[in-house]
KOLVEX-821181 format. One line per 3 residues: number of its first residue (from 0); for each residue x negated, y negated, z negated of N, C-alpha, C. Coordinates in steps of 0.02 Angstrom, whole numbers, plus 50000, padded with zeros to 5 digits. Example, Ala and Ser with C-alpha at 12.3 -4.5 7.8 and 13.67 -1.06 7.14 Angstrom:
! KOLVEX-821181
0	49340/50284/49610/49385/50225/49610/49340/50165/49610 | 49358/50112/49646/49316/50053/49643/49355/49998/49606
//
This chain:
! KOLVEX-821181
0	50277/53033/48910/50344/53047/48941/50367/52976/48981 | 50392/52984/49023/50428/52908/49060/50494/52892/49010 | 50491/52814/48994/50559/52785/48959/50592/52767/49006
3	50658/52776/49005/50721/52742/49050/50754/52683/48998 | 50769/52653/49054/50795/52596/49008/50879/52602/48975 | 50895/52603/48926/50939/52623/48865/51006/52593/48900
6	51070/52628/48919/51116/52602/48938/51158/52573/48885 | 51196/52503/48932/51236/52460/48886/51310/52447/48901 | 51355/52427/48852/51405/52407/48886/51427/52354/48910
9	51456/52354/48955/51470/52279/48991/51486/52239/48947 | 51514/52246/48885/51553/52188/48841/51488/52166/48825 | 51423/52186/48813/51358/52176/48790/51326/52139/48830
12	51324/52147/48915/51306/52100/48955/51330/52041/48992 | 51408/52036/48963/51432/51966/48990/51423/51903/48991 | 51410/51909/48907/51399/51837/48863/51330/51816/48894
15	51275/51840/48903/51209/51811/48940/51236/51795/49010 | 51278/51849/49049/51273/51819/49127/51312/51762/49126 | 51390/51760/49089/51418/51703/49076/51373/51627/49089
18	51329/51653/49019/51279/51600/48993/51254/51559/49047 | 51212/51613/49107/51166/51594/49161/51211/51553/49195 | 51268/51576/49211/51322/51554/49273/51353/51478/49255
21	51354/51449/49194/51353/51398/49180/51298/51360/49153 | 51256/51365/49159/51193/51347/49145/51182/51315/49231 | 51175/51376/49264/51164/51320/49347/51207/51296/49354
24	51294/51306/49344/51315/51250/49364/51337/51189/49335 | 51304/51185/49276/51280/51111/49254/51205/51090/49263 | 51181/51130/49297/51116/51101/49321/51053/51107/49271
27	51072/51166/49231/51020/51187/49163/50969/51213/49168 | 50989/51254/49230/50945/51314/49253/50949/51309/49327 | 50884/51301/49359/50875/51276/49421/50812/51326/49457
30	50811/51317/49539/50765/51371/49560/50719/51337/49581 | 50639/51363/49593/50589/51332/49618/50611/51307/49669 | 50599/51238/49693/50627/51196/49755/50571/51194/49799
33	50607/51217/49857/50566/51205/49906/50538/51140/49939 | 50491/51118/49930/50445/51065/49965/50378/51081/49994 | 50391/51037/50057/50343/51048/50100/50299/50982/50102
36	50215/50986/50088/50176/50940/50074/50176/50889/50134 | 50185/50844/50161/50188/50796/50218/50166/50741/50197 | 50118/50694/50261/50094/50623/50229/50099/50609/50155
39	50047/50658/50119/50031/50685/50043/50107/50648/50002 | 50160/50680/50010/50211/50674/49966/50243/50750/49991 | 50288/50778/49924/50324/50837/49920/50402/50841/49955
42	50400/50852/50020/50477/50824/50046/50499/50897/50053 | 50560/50888/50051/50604/50934/50039/50614/50982/50086 | 50615/51057/50105/50665/51105/50151/50716/51114/50148
45	50744/51062/50162/50819/51071/50158/50873/51132/50196 | 50842/51161/50246/50869/51202/50295/50846/51272/50241 | 50797/51271/50215/50782/51337/50173/50807/51330/50111
48	50812/51298/50085/50837/51276/50011/50941/51300/50010 | 50929/51262/50088/51029/51277/50079/51058/51347/50105 | 50979/51391/50143/51015/51463/50152/50999/51510/50092
51	50951/51485/50054/50932/51512/49989/50969/51490/49919 | 51031/51469/49931/51067/51447/49882/51036/51384/49820 | 50997/51355/49852/50963/51290/49797/50882/51290/49810
54	50854/51347/49821/50768/51367/49826/50759/51437/49808 | 50719/51449/49773/50700/51507/49760/50714/51540/49689 | 50742/51556/49654/50790/51582/49609/50732/51643/49592
57	50742/51685/49519/50690/51710/49513/50705/51784/49550 | 50669/51807/49597/50654/51874/49630/50606/51878/49667 | 50602/51921/49713/50557/51945/49764/50566/51909/49843
60	50531/51871/49859/50525/51847/49910/50451/51869/49964 | 50473/51892/50011/50397/51932/50066/50411/51882/50131 | 50345/51843/50138/50319/51816/50192/50314/51859/50260
63	50321/51877/50308/50281/51914/50368/50273/51859/50422 | 50199/51862/50444/50192/51818/50508/50133/51863/50538 | 50109/51847/50588/50049/51870/50633/50005/51818/50615
66	49942/51823/50626/49906/51779/50616/49899/51714/50663 | 49870/51645/50658/49891/51594/50679/49964/51547/50685 | 50018/51583/50641/50067/51539/50627/50071/51506/50559
69	50001/51514/50515/50000/51489/50466/50029/51506/50407 | 50029/51593/50396/50061/51593/50330/50034/51565/50267 | 49967/51593/50261/49925/51562/50217/49933/51492/50195
72	49943/51448/50272/49946/51387/50241/50022/51353/50212 | 50073/51393/50250/50127/51380/50221/50138/51393/50144 | 50114/51453/50112/50130/51487/50060/50083/51414/50005
75	50026/51388/50045/49984/51332/50015/50036/51296/50001 | 50068/51236/50040/50100/51210/50047/50166/51189/50008 | 50196/51266/50009/50252/51268/49966/50239/51286/49882
78	50176/51316/49874/50148/51319/49810/50153/51254/49783 | 50096/51206/49830/50085/51144/49797/50142/51094/49802 | 50187/51090/49846/50261/51051/49835/50302/51063/49781
81	50313/51133/49760/50325/51154/49687/50287/51138/49641 | 50229/51117/49628/50187/51101/49569/50204/51025/49543 | 50206/50998/49637/50187/50926/49623/50280/50917/49603
84	50343/50937/49606/50399/50922/49561/50412/50965/49503 | 50332/50989/49479/50347/50993/49391/50365/51093/49403 | 50363/51126/49440/50355/51189/49405/50299/51230/49415
87	50267/51263/49384/50190/51293/49345/50195/51361/49427 | 50127/51350/49422/50112/51383/49515/50059/51422/49502 | 50054/51493/49487/49989/51538/49509/50003/51570/49567
90	49942/51560/49603/49915/51582/49660/49851/51651/49671 | 49881/51680/49678/49837/51747/49684/49795/51753/49745 | 49742/51744/49757/49726/51731/49829/49663/51810/49855
93	49679/51863/49860/49657/51916/49891/49625/51904/49935 | 49618/51839/49994/49576/51832/50022/49562/51771/50047 | 49553/51718/49967/49559/51680/49979/49488/51658/49916
96	49419/51618/49925/49391/51609/49881/49407/51541/49852 | 49379/51514/49802/49387/51458/49746/49381/51379/49812 | 49336/51382/49847/49308/51347/49887/49381/51326/49944
99	49378/51385/49976/49437/51361/50010/49501/51336/49998 | 49532/51387/49941/49576/51354/49899/49584/51284/49887 | 49524/51248/49864/49530/51175/49834/49529/51123/49890
102	49506/51160/49953/49507/51128/50014/49553/51130/50052 | 49586/51184/50054/49655/51180/50083/49709/51144/50047 | 49711/51111/49972/49749/51074/49958/49736/51034/49957
105	49663/51000/49957/49648/50913/49969/49683/50902/50046 | 49666/50956/50081/49676/50943/50151/49746/50930/50159 | 49799/50955/50124/49850/50922/50109/49882/50876/50063
108	49842/50870/50035/49863/50787/50010/49846/50743/50033 | 49784/50738/50078/49752/50704/50128/49759/50698/50177 | 49810/50732/50215/49838/50726/50288/49770/50736/50335
111	49721/50794/50306/49667/50794/50344/49664/50869/50345 | 49620/50890/50409/49609/50974/50423/49554/50982/50353 | 49591/51041/50336/49548/51072/50276/49476/51121/50297
114	49495/51137/50376/49443/51174/50403/49376/51120/50390 | 49357/51044/50421/49331/51017/50395/49295/51015/50322 | 49341/51002/50288/49290/51020/50230/49260/51079/50199
117	49301/51124/50232/49274/51186/50185/49221/51214/50223 | 49222/51208/50305/49146/51234/50341/49080/51148/50354 | 49092/51102/50326/49056/51050/50317/49055/51027/50375
120	49109/50992/50406/49099/50957/50481/49128/50897/50456 | 49154/50889/50391/49189/50826/50380/49121/50768/50356 | 49142/50715/50376/49082/50664/50358/49153/50620/50301
123	49091/50594/50238/49123/50567/50196/49082/50492/50186 | 49112/50442/50193/49118/50392/50195/49129/50333/50145 | 49126/50307/50107/49145/50276/50048/49154/50198/50068
126	49131/50184/50128/49163/50102/50153/49216/50113/50185 | 49233/50161/50221/49289/50168/50265/49351/50148/50229 | 49374/50151/50161/49442/50107/50121/49502/50169/50162
129	49548/50152/50161/49620/50186/50194/49634/50188/50261 | 49572/50158/50309/49592/50150/50374/49613/50222/50398 | 49672/50218/50430/49703/50304/50465/49639/50322/50545
132	49617/50390/50511/49568/50433/50569/49608/50485/50594 | 49678/50467/50592/49689/50532/50616/49671/50554/50680 | 49664/50523/50710/49661/50530/50802/49579/50566/50816
135	49535/50566/50737/49480/50592/50740/49483/50655/50709 | 49534/50687/50685/49562/50749/50648/49546/50785/50703 | 49520/50848/50697/49517/50923/50749/49466/50958/50739
138	49481/51031/50756/49431/51061/50747/49352/51070/50792 | 49372/51028/50834/49321/51022/50891/49283/50940/50861 | 49307/50903/50836/49273/50832/50809/49268/50829/50736
141	49207/50796/50719/49194/50772/50661/49260/50748/50613 | 49290/50761/50556/49336/50742/50516/49295/50681/50470 | 49326/50615/50487/49310/50562/50429/49345/50565/50385
144	49325/50565/50311/49366/50561/50257/49328/50492/50216 | 49377/50457/50204/49369/50424/50142/49354/50437/50065 | 49310/50427/50044/49272/50461/49974/49337/50444/49916
147	49354/50379/49905/49397/50363/49864/49468/50392/49878 | 49502/50391/49934/49555/50439/49933/49533/50511/49918 | 49494/50534/49922/49458/50603/49923/49454/50611/49848
150	49437/50588/49815/49448/50586/49746/49516/50557/49718 | 49541/50549/49735/49607/50531/49713/49637/50578/49699 | 49661/50610/49772/49671/50675/49787/49654/50729/49730
153	49588/50719/49735/49560/50780/49678/49576/50777/49616 | 49594/50712/49589/49610/50697/49520/49685/50718/49527 | 49723/50712/49567/49792/50711/49567/49817/50787/49573
156	49765/50828/49594/49756/50882/49595/49757/50937/49521 | 49715/50901/49507/49673/50928/49447/49728/50909/49364 | 49790/50883/49388/49830/50854/49331/49883/50917/49352
159	49906/50935/49408/49944/50989/49409/49952/51039/49389 | 49997/51059/49363/50015/51144/49325/49995/51202/49377 | 49942/51200/49413/49927/51262/49471/49856/51296/49440
162	49899/51383/49437/49820/51412/49410/49801/51466/49476 | 49728/51463/49499/49715/51516/49535/49662/51570/49530 | 49692/51632/49544/49673/51695/49531/49628/51714/49597
165	49566/51711/49596/49526/51736/49641/49517/51809/49648 | 49556/51850/49679/49544/51895/49705/49511/51941/49744 | 49469/51908/49762/49418/51917/49831/49357/51938/49811
168	49355/51955/49753/49295/51993/49737/49297/52038/49686 | 49352/52059/49654/49365/52098/49644/49412/52133/49653 | 49427/52204/49605/49495/52254/49623/49553/52228/49580
171	49597/52180/49623/49644/52165/49596/49714/52212/49609 | 49753/52234/49561/49791/52297/49557/49870/52257/49530 | 49904/52288/49555/49979/52275/49543/50028/52264/49462
174	49982/52310/49431/50012/52294/49348/49962/52239/49333 | 49931/52207/49372/49886/52131/49336/49955/52062/49351 | 49997/52083/49379/50048/52006/49433/50077/52020/49337
177	50095/52075/49286/50135/52042/49238/50072/52004/49195 | 50024/52018/49173/49986/51986/49149/49993/51895/49171 | 49966/51903/49263/49990/51839/49280/50048/51775/49258
180	50093/51821/49261/50162/51793/49248/50159/51762/49183 | 50131/51819/49136/50126/51783/49057/50078/51725/49042 | 50016/51722/49067/49983/51661/49075/50006/51603/49116
183	50059/51609/49153/50091/51558/49193/50141/51516/49122 | 50173/51578/49101/50211/51555/49053/50180/51532/48983 | 50138/51530/48982/50085/51503/48916/50078/51447/48928
186	50058/51447/48985/50036/51364/49026/50073/51316/49001 | 50148/51335/49039/50199/51310/49065/50199/51281/48976 | 50222/51325/48934/50235/51299/48857/50182/51271/48830
189	50122/51260/48835/50064/51205/48812/50074/51165/48865 | 50089/51140/48907/50115/51083/48931/50179/51035/48936 | 50217/51097/48874/50299/51074/48875/50351/51075/48919
192	50334/51111/48982/50362/51113/49029/50443/51153/49008 | 50487/51151/49023/50561/51191/49032/50560/51222/49088 | 50544/51296/49083/50549/51338/49130/50623/51350/49165
195	50661/51328/49120/50750/51324/49152/50745/51298/49205 | 50715/51226/49182/50712/51177/49240/50672/51164/49295 | 50612/51186/49273/50554/51208/49333/50524/51282/49315
198	50565/51336/49344/50540/51391/49350/50484/51411/49361 | 50426/51462/49348/50364/51479/49377/50387/51503/49433 | 50323/51483/49486/50317/51523/49537/50249/51578/49546
201	50261/51628/49578/50176/51660/49581/50178/51689/49664 | 50122/51668/49680/50114/51682/49758/50064/51718/49771 | 50069/51804/49797/50030/51839/49804/49999/51837/49878
204	49934/51827/49888/49920/51825/49964/49857/51863/49965 | 49853/51927/50001/49908/51965/50039/49940/52029/50003 | 50003/52071/50020/50006/52138/50007/49960/52183/50033
207	49948/52160/50078/49905/52225/50124/49818/52245/50082 | 49796/52167/50038/49737/52159/49996/49751/52198/49942 | 49807/52210/49915/49810/52248/49841/49782/52316/49828
210	49725/52316/49755/49690/52369/49759/49729/52429/49733 | 49666/52490/49727/49711/52545/49686/49707/52544/49601 | 49749/52555/49581/49741/52558/49501/49688/52621/49492
213	49647/52610/49442/49593/52666/49432/49621/52725/49427 | 49673/52741/49383/49680/52804/49383/49748/52838/49417 | 49758/52786/49464/49819/52800/49528/49790/52780/49593
216	49752/52821/49618/49744/52790/49710/49794/52847/49772 | 49798/52752/49775/49857/52761/49816/49835/52752/49895 | 49871/52776/49942/49864/52729/49997/49906/52667/50027
219	49877/52635/50064/49893/52548/50073/49962/52556/50071 | 50006/52593/50113/50086/52589/50106/50099/52591/50034 | 50093/52654/49987/50111/52668/49911/50071/52602/49876
222	50014/52571/49889/49999/52515/49854/50037/52470/49857 | 50067/52469/49920/50114/52396/49963/50171/52420/49909 | 50198/52462/49923/50261/52468/49873/50266/52477/49792
225	50204/52472/49779/50201/52490/49699/50199/52404/49684 | 50160/52363/49730/50141/52293/49712/50216/52261/49720 | 50264/52279/49762/50314/52259/49769/50372/52257/49715
228	50358/52328/49704/50402/52351/49628/50377/52313/49573 | 50309/52316/49556/50306/52289/49476/50319/52210/49522 | 50324/52171/49558/50318/52109/49565/50399/52070/49555
231	50455/52135/49580/50525/52123/49566/50543/52129/49506 | 50518/52183/49464/50532/52205/49401/50502/52127/49356 | 50443/52110/49371/50409/52053/49342/50462/51992/49357
234	50483/51966/49403/50510/51903/49422/50583/51931/49392 | 50624/51973/49374/50692/51971/49324/50663/51986/49262 | 50601/52018/49245/50586/52012/49168/50572/51941/49140
237	50547/51922/49185/50504/51832/49152/50547/51787/49176 | 50586/51798/49234/50621/51739/49247/50597/51687/49302 | 50526/51728/49344/50482/51699/49393/50495/51716/49484
240	50503/51664/49515/50495/51679/49587/50420/51699/49600 | 50432/51758/49633/50360/51797/49660/50369/51808/49754 | 50324/51762/49780/50327/51736/49837/50259/51786/49858
243	50262/51845/49896/50230/51899/49928/50215/51869/50004 | 50144/51859/50032/50129/51872/50101/50115/51946/50124 | 50143/51965/50186/50105/52033/50223/50096/52001/50298
246	50059/52035/50319/50016/52031/50370/50056/52079/50426 | 50044/52073/50490/50070/52126/50551/49999/52177/50577 | 50038/52223/50595/49984/52268/50624/49964/52219/50699
249	49933/52244/50721/49926/52225/50807/49936/52235/50858 | 49982/52304/50831/50020/52330/50907/50085/52318/50873 | 50098/52298/50844/50170/52255/50806/50162/52165/50807
252	50122/52134/50838/50115/52061/50832/50144/52045/50891 | 50148/52071/50950/50172/52029/51004/50269/52043/50986 | 50298/52075/50946/50364/52076/50928/50387/52009/50879
255	50313/51973/50862/50345/51932/50815/50319/51833/50870 | 50317/51868/50937/50303/51811/50992/50397/51820/51027 | 50406/51754/51048/50480/51745/51078/50486/51695/51113
258	50534/51696/51151/50557/51614/51187/50630/51596/51163 | 50648/51629/51112/50708/51595/51053/50730/51640/51040 | 50786/51639/51002/50820/51683/50948/50858/51750/50984
261	50827/51769/51027/50882/51802/51076/50902/51881/51037 | 50837/51889/50966/50873/51951/50932/50902/51917/50861 | 50923/51970/50836/50970/51960/50769/50896/51952/50735
264	50921/51904/50672/50840/51876/50620/50848/51960/50589 | 50907/52001/50581/50901/52046/50534/50840/52108/50567 | 50838/52105/50635/50805/52143/50669/50720/52158/50662
267	50712/52108/50612/50638/52094/50616/50619/52109/50520 | 50650/52145/50500/50655/52138/50412/50594/52189/50412 | 50564/52250/50454/50526/52293/50449/50460/52277/50500
270	50439/52225/50514/50397/52197/50546/50332/52202/50530 | 50320/52195/50453/50271/52195/50410/50225/52259/50425 | 50153/52250/50428/50109/52292/50421/50110/52342/50349
273	50130/52411/50370/50154/52487/50311/50202/52443/50270 | 50253/52418/50299/50309/52399/50272/50330/52430/50209 | 50329/52496/50230/50357/52566/50181/50422/52529/50149
276	50438/52518/50090/50500/52519/50041/50494/52432/50038 | 50461/52388/50058/50469/52307/50058/50523/52291/50052 | 50555/52293/50135/50618/52273/50129/50668/52306/50085
279	50671/52362/50056/50731/52371/49998/50714/52331/49944 | 50618/52322/49906/50624/52304/49856/50630/52233/49867 | 50631/52213/49900/50620/52128/49919/50694/52096/49915
282	50713/52039/49890/50756/52007/49874/50783/51975/49944 | 50709/51941/49971/50731/51891/50022/50654/51937/50074 | 50673/51923/50129/50644/51945/50198/50634/51889/50234
285	50569/51846/50244/50565/51796/50303/50511/51832/50350 | 50535/51798/50419/50473/51823/50469/50467/51763/50492 | 50396/51736/50501/50391/51680/50560/50364/51718/50651
288	50412/51692/50688/50414/51713/50756/50373/51657/50785 | 50339/51653/50801/50294/51599/50876/50357/51598/50938 | 50357/51542/50946/50403/51510/50987/50351/51509/51078
291	50335/51553/51098/50290/51567/51150/50296/51516/51215 | 50366/51497/51206/50364/51454/51307/50378/51397/51293 | 50401/51385/51232/50411/51293/51215/50361/51265/51183
294	50347/51195/51187/50309/51154/51151/50345/51095/51137 | 50339/51072/51075/50372/51026/51040/50347/50954/51083 | 50369/50894/51076/50340/50829/51108/50276/50809/51078
297	50267/50846/51024/50169/50813/50970/50150/50898/51022 | 50158/50949/51047/50125/50988/51063/50111/51041/50981 | 50138/51033/50951/50144/51085/50895/50173/51133/50923
300	50155/51186/50884/50190/51258/50882/50243/51258/50848 | 50297/51277/50890/50385/51318/50863/50375/51378/50834 | 50402/51355/50757/50409/51452/50732/50449/51430/50717
303	50483/51492/50734/50562/51524/50719/50545/51551/50654 | 50593/51545/50589/50586/51578/50555/50641/51626/50543 | 50630/51700/50536/50691/51761/50551/50723/51756/50468
306	50756/51723/50434/50785/51757/50368/50815/51822/50373 | 50778/51870/50392/50785/51939/50416/50818/51981/50364 | 50826/51957/50282/50840/51988/50235/50856/51925/50177
309	50912/51923/50182/50955/51862/50121/51008/51915/50070 | 50971/51928/50015/51014/51994/49980/51075/51965/49930 | 51058/51865/49931/51130/51847/49902/51168/51784/49949
312	51139/51839/50017/51175/51772/50076/51169/51803/50144 | 51169/51776/50198/51164/51819/50245/51112/51788/50298 | 51081/51863/50329/51025/51825/50376/51053/51770/50439
315	50994/51732/50465/50998/51664/50508/50932/51631/50500 | 50920/51596/50563/50866/51552/50574/50849/51491/50542 | 50774/51483/50536/50765/51407/50520/50697/51389/50567
318	50684/51339/50570/50632/51318/50620/50585/51267/50598 | 50525/51280/50587/50466/51231/50581/50424/51194/50638 | 50384/51171/50643/50325/51147/50678/50253/51162/50650
321	50230/51183/50668/50157/51204/50641/50089/51182/50691 | 50056/51142/50669/49992/51094/50706/49933/51130/50693 | 49913/51187/50670/49861/51208/50646/49841/51198/50564
324	49872/51135/50538/49854/51106/50467/49921/51126/50434 | 49972/51099/50456/50022/51103/50411/50078/51097/50452 | 50147/51117/50400/50203/51130/50414/50253/51076/50400
327	50306/51056/50471/50345/51033/50450/50426/51059/50490 | 50475/51031/50453/50547/51045/50486/50533/51012/50545 | 50592/51075/50591/50602/51041/50656/50644/51009/50677
330	50642/50961/50706/50720/50918/50726/50768/50959/50764 | 50823/50932/50788/50852/50975/50827/50835/50961/50888 | 50801/50906/50928/50770/50898/50995/50708/50943/51005
333	50672/50975/50961/50624/51013/50981/50645/51078/50966 | 50704/51105/50934/50730/51155/50922/50753/51190/50993 | 50819/51150/50997/50842/51185/51076/50865/51131/51131
336	50803/51099/51143/50796/51041/51204/50821/51074/51256 | 50809/51140/51273/50839/51155/51343/50899/51191/51346 | 50952/51173/51273/51002/51233/51265/51046/51218/51337
339	51060/51179/51375/51086/51191/51455/51053/51191/51486 | 50976/51220/51494/50966/51227/51570/50959/51312/51560 | 50950/51324/51623/50959/51394/51655/50891/51446/51655
342	50877/51481/51608/50802/51505/51592/50809/51577/51584 | 50769/51628/51588/50761/51676/51595/50771/51700/51517 | 50802/51766/51513/50832/51783/51432/50755/51832/51399
345	50748/51822/51346/50692/51859/51326/50702/51926/51313 | 50684/51967/51316/50681/52043/51324/50694/52062/51225 | 50758/52099/51214/50761/52104/51149/50704/52141/51101
348	50702/52135/51038/50645/52149/50993/50645/52247/51015 | 50705/52278/51007/50694/52337/51032/50662/52361/51093 | 50668/52307/51124/50647/52337/51199/50555/52313/51199
351	50548/52275/51150/50462/52267/51148/50446/52320/51096 | 50485/52354/51052/50464/52403/51010/50435/52462/51053 | 50500/52481/51106/50476/52519/51129/50417/52514/51192
354	50408/52452/51213/50357/52438/51257/50296/52470/51202 | 50298/52440/51151/50232/52443/51106/50229/52506/51100 | 50261/52560/51072/50251/52620/51085/50221/52666/51146
357	50247/52635/51195/50236/52663/51245/50159/52658/51265 | 50118/52585/51260/50057/52584/51257/50026/52633/51208 | 50049/52613/51134/49999/52682/51091/49987/52737/51111
360	50061/52791/51138/50049/52849/51169/49993/52853/51220 | 50006/52783/51266/49950/52779/51338/49876/52808/51303 | 49871/52754/51247/49785/52769/51212/49775/52806/51197
363	49834/52844/51151/49820/52927/51117/49812/52977/51171 | 49827/52983/51237/49828/53031/51286/49761/53000/51312 | 49717/52957/51315/49651/52944/51359/49587/52995/51321
//
């Protein structure tokens, strides 16, 4: 028989709620800091922290994006940045093996392309010292890495409070997220980390790859719904923040390309693949929208982040630049360089949705 929570009187709930508000106001309880790893340092993503009340408070956060905008790399950067600030982090990689996980982190810490490390095109040279070879970094050129800096980065990485769960070779199921939270809190206790000041962060990458429970086979949409529901419950029960990644279907990927924020951020809330009830379970839904008309002065992708749902705030837009290796906050000149120029209006999201549906109907009629 299914158990239900016992009703409680309001007078029994008020003391703990008031204590939490008092602690947060006094700085005795803090959110997971939002940090982007740039130039080998964890730098604040101030716009995102302002939009979310200081950072990632306990709850479920869903990051949606198409291929090419760096969903995994952004989560890696946020996870690494949080750990560098003292928060214990667990990364559940359902499409990431051990080697890729390490090379992505080392790439962030050394400001180098992780692909060169992962695919064997990097050249290690112990004589190079700390000379700057950024000009040689790229997917079509060999990456030159000086061994001393790589060894220092590896040592720094090994000392951080980060756990990695390789779910790429196993059937990782939604109920396992509670075990991950328990192990993460145990690690924090062993290291003497005050989780009120440095709350834990769990990254789940990605929702579409969550497996079936042995006794309860479900479809993809039902599995994702179960995963987000479990994540939400674990976040509230253990006081952790859960950041879950969601991909998009090919038929809707075009909806995440735009030449500006012509649509309302809330319009993007259900663009995730097999989204189901994700938007209802999530406290925050963030959608990465690639800006296709405009390039920054550095020729990086301008990624508009639609804060499509913010349970404790209001929808809005944030902006990042992505060079294929790492994200950084976009400055005002990058965001709206052409604000005063006459430009064609982008089609609204609803028009793009109708266009996508029309194309699907044509394919079905063939």
